N, C-alpha and C positions, 0 to 999 in steps of 0.2 A: 504494500500500500504506500501511497505517497502522502506525505504530511505537508500541507501548504496552507498559507494564509493569503487573504485577498489584498492586504496592504503591502504594496511594493512601490512606494512613491516618494519616500524621503531617504536621504542618506542614512539617517538614524534608523528608520524602520527597516531598510534593506539590510543593514548590518545586523540588527537584532534578530530579524526573521531568518536570515541565513544561518545564524548560529542555532536557532531553535529548530529549523527544518533539518539541519544536518544531524543534530542530536537525536531527533525523533527517528530519522531514517536509520541511524545506527542501532537504535533500540528495538527495532521491529522484531517480532518473534518469527522463528522459522515456520514455513508452511506446515500444517498438520499432516500426519501420515495418511495414506490413502485408506479410505473406509468404504464399505459397501454403501450404495445409495440408500438414503433414508426416505421415508414417505414424506411428501410435502407437508410442511407445518405452517401454521399461521405466523405471519411476519410480525414480530414485536417491534415497536418503535425503537430507534437507536438509543442506546443508553448514554447519558451524559457522563463525562469523565469525573472520577472521584479521586482527589489528591490525598495521599496519606498525611497524617499530622506531622508538621515539620519538627525536626529535632532541635530543642531549645539550645543545645550546645553549639549549634551552627550560627548563633547570633551573639557574637562577642565583640562587635565593633560599636563604638559610640555613635557613629553616624555613617550613612543616612538612616533614618528611621524606616520602619516598614511602611508607615503611612506615606512618607515621601516617595518611596519606590512605587507604591501603588498609585499615588497621584501622577507620577511620571508616566507609568504605563497606561494609565487611564487617558492622559492627554494624548499619548501616542497611538493607542489602539482602540480607545473607547468607542469610536464611531461604529465599530463592528460589534453588534450585539452577540455574535457567536463566539467571540474570543474570550477565553477564560484563562486564568493563571493563578499561581500561588507563590509567594515569596518563600524560598526554601533556605536561604542562607544570606547573612550579612556579617562578614567576618573580616578580621584584620589580616593583613598580608605581611610579608617580610619587608616590603617597601613602606617606609614611614608615612602614615596618613592615607595610604591607598587601601581601599576597601573592596573586597570581592563580594559580588551579589550574584546569587543563583536564583532562577525563577523557573518553576514548572509551567509549561504552556500547553494548551490544548484548545479544541473547539467543541462546542456543544454538539451532542449527538455522535461524538467520535470517542467512545470510551477507551478504546485500545490504542489511540494515537496521542501520545504525550511526548513532549520533548523537554529537555533541560537547556536553558539559556544562561550564559554567564557573561558578566561584564565587570569592569573595574571602575570605581568612582574615585576621582582625583581628590587630593587633600582640600582643595577649595570648595568641594561639594557642588561645583557648577558644571562639571564635565564628566563624561564617561569615556572609557577606552573600549571600543568594540569595533574592530576593523577600521579604526580611525578615532579621532578625538571629537566627541559629539556633545551637544548641550544636555544638561541633566537638571533635575529639580522638580518641585511641584508644578512650576510653570516654565518648562524648558524652552519655550519659544518667545517668552516675554522680552528678553534682552534684544533679540533680533527684531522683534516688532517695534520696539522703541527706536532702535537704530534706523530702521527703514522709514519710520514716520518722520525722522529728523533729516535723513540724508537722501532718500529716494525722491529726487526733485525733477525727474525726467518728465516728458510729455504725459499729461493725465487726461483721463476721460471717466465718465460715470458720475457717481455722486460726489458732491463737493467735500463732504466730511470723510475722515479717514478711519471711522469706526471699524469698517471692514475693508482693510487695505490689501489689495492684490498688486504685487510687483513682479513683473516678468523681466528676467535677464535673458537677452537673446542676441543673436548674431545674424545679420542680414544675409550672410552667405551660407548659413547652416541649414541644410535641408530639413532637419527635424523642426527647426523654428518655423519654417514655411508651413509645414504640415500642422503645426500647433495653432496657427492663427484662427482657423475656423472654430477650434475649441475655445479660444479666448472670447471670440465673438458670442458664442453660445452661452458661455459662463456669464458674460455681462448681461445677456438677456434674461437669464435665470436668476441673477442676483443684481437687480437694478440699483440696490443701495451700496454696491461695491464701488470703491474708489480705485481705479486701475492706473498704474504707472508703468511705463516702458523704460527700461534701463539698457543702454548699449553695453554689450560684453563681447566685442570682436575677439575671436580666438586667433592664436598665432598661426595656426595652420591654414587660415583663410586669408589669402593675400589682399583681397579687395574689400574685406569687411571693415577695416579701419576707415577707408575712404567713404564707404556707404554710411558709416556711423557719423563721420564728420559732416557729410552732406545733410544728414538728418538733423544734426544740431543746428545748422544754419537755416534749414527749412523751418524748424520750430521757432527759431529766433525771429525770422522774417515774417512768417505767416501764421504763427501760433500753433497751439496743440492740434487743432483740427487739421491744419495743413500737414502736420507731421504724420498723422494717421493715414491721410490720403497718400502721402509719399510712401509710407511703409507698405501699404497695400500694393501699390504699383511695383515697388522694388521686389517684394516677395513674389509677386505674380511673374515677374520677369527675371527671377533669380539666376537662371541659366546663363544670362548675358553678363553676369558678374565675373568676367575673366580679365586677365591682364590686358588683353587686346580690346575688349569690348566694354569695360566698366565705365569709362569716361562717358561714352555715348549713352549707355543705358541709364546712368544716373542723371545726366542732363535731360534725357527724354522723359524721365520720371518727373523731374522738376517742371518741365514744360507742360506736361499733361495735367499737373495740378494747378497751373496758372501762375507760376512764379518765374522769375528771370533766371535761366540756367547759368548764364555767365556770372551773374552776381553771386549765386549760391556756390558755384565752383570756386570763385575767388575767396569767398568767406571760408570755405572748407579747408583751405591751406593755411589759415591764420593760426597763430599760437593759441588764441582764445578757443577756437574750435577743437584743437587737439587737447587742450586742457580740460574741456568739458567731457570729452570722451574718456580721458584718463581718470577723471573724477568718478565716472560711472564704473570704470574697470576697477578702480581702487576699492569702491564699495563692494563690488563682487568678490574681490580678494579678501576683504575684511570679513565677509560672511562665509568665505571658503566655498563659494558656489562651485559645485563639482563639474557641471556641464551645462550646455544650453540645449533646449530651453528649460530654465528652472523658474517655477512660479512660487512666490512666497505669499502665504495666506496668513495675515497677522503674524508674520515671523516664522511660520511653519513652511519649510522648504519642500517642494514637490517636483519631481521630475516629470515634465509634460510628455516626454518621449515614450514612456512606457506605462502611463496610467490611464485606464479606460475612463471614458467621460463620466459614467454613472458613479464610479468610485471617487473621481475628482469632485463631483458635485456633492456627494455624501460627506467628503472630508471638509469642504468649504462650509457646508451647513453646520457640521459638528463643531468646527473651530469657532464659528460665529457664536454658537450656543455657549461654548466654554467661556468666551470673552464677554458674554452678556450682550451680544449685538443682535438686534432684530434683523431679519432678512426681508422685512417689508420694504416696498419702494420708498425712497426719500427724494422726491423731486425738489428743485430742478436739478438737471444734470449738466456736467461739463462735457462739451463735445457730443459725439454720437457713438454709442457702443456698436 
């Protein structure tokens, strides 16, 4: 049998779930010996998992508390009502201040599929080590939420308030970013009270992405946020033209199509100010340790748009809004057009 969870959308979740899935896979029982066929029997409903009582000797660290670990897992996994777990260990390690946490993980209706997940909490109590250094605590996404509210100043659309703040880090030359744009459009239709911000994160492997990003800065400066999103749509639509030989023409054509002066925007894009604006966005991405593009932050919670089904994404946005006490009812008027 395969042990799997539906949440595979943040670096945090991916790391934790990979550990849990691997543990469960290794603990699967061997297939039973062959037996003569039995008469058909009525099918009983799948039994829910039952965790054994934890050994109190496994709890010898001063922090974090069991409540903090549960709060952290509830923030990360709680949107899925089928996910169940039990904290099995919070213990000291040989590294001063570093705590080992073990958690039994399962899903409702899957009695025989349980896994053990382990991670380490750093001395500051704000991070865990699990295939990387990741945020931890009762509100693990709050620090990133505040950081983005202060520093994500790219072109915006949607609701004027930042109660439900969606920030996308994307690269105009990234094919997955192009594929993600209809997802963003649909998300803004389903959550009209969301305040959406686009942040440039041109990747080093995409030679024309910095130029496209610099153009976008000048488009927004000249024509405003609405002009930026028109430009973005055109550039993503014609992404194949972003080559060393064709990008100049493609970007100027995009500017012309949205009604701005292509020569003026081209000249602006080479200025130190335009480069500084792109670098500022890149620096924010690096401060957040954005792993890839496209990545969407929902009130500080990072989600990879490249491998998250839309219904899961919608479920996570609604859950995060509920955690943060944010209503998902419309809040007109809006900025720009979703």
